[in-house]
C-alpha positions as CSV (number, residue, x, y, z in Angstrom):
1,M,176.9,238.6,16.4
2,A,173.8,240.4,15.4
3,A,174.1,239.2,11.9
4,L,174.0,235.5,13.0
5,T,171.2,236.0,15.1
6,A,169.4,237.4,12.3
7,T,170.1,234.5,9.8
8,N,169.2,232.3,12.5
9,S,165.9,233.6,13.0
10,A,165.2,233.9,9.5
11,T,166.0,230.1,9.0
12,S,163.9,229.1,11.7
13,S,160.7,230.7,10.4
14,A,161.2,229.2,7.1
15,Q,161.3,226.0,8.9
16,T,158.2,226.7,10.7
17,L,156.6,227.9,7.6
18,M,157.6,224.7,5.9
19,L,156.0,222.4,8.9
20,Y,152.9,224.4,9.1
21,E,152.3,224.2,5.4
22,R,152.8,220.2,6.0
23,V,150.3,220.2,8.9
24,R,147.7,222.0,6.3
25,Q,148.4,219.3,3.9
26,A,148.0,216.7,6.1
27,Q,144.8,218.3,7.7
28,R,143.4,218.7,3.8
29,Q,144.3,215.0,3.2
30,A,142.5,214.0,6.4
31,Q,139.6,215.8,5.6
32,S,139.1,214.5,2.3
33,A,139.9,210.8,3.4
34,Q,136.9,211.4,6.1
35,A,134.7,212.8,3.2
36,D,135.4,209.8,1.0
37,A,135.0,207.3,4.3
38,K,131.4,209.0,4.7
39,T,130.5,208.6,1.0
40,K,131.7,204.7,1.3
41,R,129.6,204.3,4.5
42,A,126.6,205.7,2.5
43,Q,127.0,203.5,-0.6
44,A,127.4,200.4,1.9
45,D,124.2,201.7,3.7
46,Q,122.2,201.9,0.7
47,A,123.7,198.5,-0.7
48,E,122.7,196.7,2.4
49,L,119.3,198.1,2.1
50,V,118.8,197.0,-1.5
51,S,120.1,193.4,-0.2
52,A,117.6,193.2,2.7
53,Q,114.6,194.6,0.3
54,S,115.7,191.8,-2.2
55,T,115.8,189.2,0.5
56,L,112.5,189.9,1.9
57,R,111.2,190.0,-1.6
58,S,112.2,186.4,-2.3
59,R,111.1,185.2,1.2
60,M,107.5,186.4,0.4
61,I,107.6,185.1,-3.0
62,E,108.6,181.6,-1.7
63,A,105.9,182.0,1.1
64,A,103.3,182.6,-1.3
65,S,104.3,179.9,-3.9
66,T,104.2,177.6,-1.0
67,Y,100.8,178.5,0.3
68,E,99.7,178.7,-3.4
69,R,101.0,175.3,-4.4
70,P,98.3,173.0,-2.9
71,G,95.6,174.9,-4.9
72,V,96.8,174.1,-8.4
73,E,94.7,171.3,-10.1
74,A,96.1,167.8,-10.3
75,S,95.3,168.2,-14.1
76,S,98.2,171.0,-14.7
77,L,100.8,168.7,-12.8
78,A,100.1,165.4,-15.1
79,L,102.4,164.1,-17.5
80,S,102.4,163.5,-21.0
81,P,101.5,160.2,-22.3
82,S,104.9,159.7,-24.0
83,T,106.7,161.1,-20.6
84,Q,104.8,158.7,-18.7
85,D,105.9,155.6,-21.1
86,F,109.4,156.8,-21.0
87,L,109.2,156.8,-17.2
88,V,107.7,153.1,-17.2
89,R,110.2,152.0,-19.2
90,M,113.1,153.2,-17.6
91,H,111.6,152.0,-14.2
92,Q,111.3,148.4,-16.0
93,A,114.8,148.6,-17.1
94,L,116.7,149.7,-14.3
95,S,114.7,147.5,-11.8
96,K,116.7,144.3,-10.6
97,D,114.0,141.6,-11.7
98,S,113.4,143.3,-14.8
99,A,112.9,140.5,-17.8
100,A,113.3,143.3,-20.4
101,A,116.7,143.9,-19.7
102,K,119.1,141.6,-21.5
103,P,122.4,140.1,-19.8
104,A,125.6,141.4,-21.5
105,R,128.1,138.6,-21.6
106,N,131.8,139.1,-22.3
107,S,134.2,136.9,-24.5
108,Q,134.2,134.3,-21.9
109,G,130.6,134.2,-21.6
110,Q,130.3,135.6,-18.0
111,T,127.3,137.8,-17.5
112,T,128.8,141.3,-16.9
113,G,125.5,143.9,-16.9
114,R,122.6,144.4,-18.7
115,I,121.9,146.2,-21.9
116,I,119.2,148.6,-21.6
117,D,117.0,150.0,-24.5
118,L,116.1,153.5,-23.7
119,T,115.0,154.7,-27.1
120,A,112.0,156.6,-27.4
């Protein structure tokens, strides 16, 4: 019986060593995962800070441009004569009472729309 007990004891300690090794491996994996999570949190915090700074910068630019806009002279906002001419012709062509728009007729002679000349 003594031989049986020795074999039993040796098997038990081998199983115990394997179990301890598994526990150590799991602990190493957990530590690695915690380190990765900490790194990811730091990266997310940095990205959030950059985002907040960008948002603040865009709001400041928007506010500055809103308040500076009335100070712009009217001459810088004036349209070129060709653009003004085009817009006048466009308005005349699209207004319902426009005499410049020729009626379009189909093959039965019915009015189906207007022909608009938008050439520059």
